[in-house]
C-alpha positions, 0 to 999 in steps of 0.5 A: 269494565264499566258499564254504561246506562245502556248495558244496564240490565233494567234498560236491556230487560225491561225499557228497550222491549217496553218501547219496542213493542209499544211503538209498533202497538201504536203505530199499527193502531194509529195506521189501521184507526182499530179505535177511531181517531183517538190518540190517547186511547190508541196510546193507552192500549199499546201501554198496556199491551207493552205492560203485558209484554215486559210481565211475560217471561218467554216473549221478553227473552226472545225480544231481548236477543232480537234486540242484540242482533238488531243493534249490531245490524243498524250499526 
């Protein structure tokens, strides 16, 4: 069976969980204005939290399983 770029292990284990956490944290920071009006500061904080999240094993496994179910639910 042919493997696409979306099925590659790097994409499913690192890129998708990072993007999901980055987007959620950035959205929460933008809505709550916790650090003021600076979008750059919100992006940097969300980026760091996303990297920390991807480095942790257990939370990343939970999100990987959720991504599989969410993609099926969206389709």
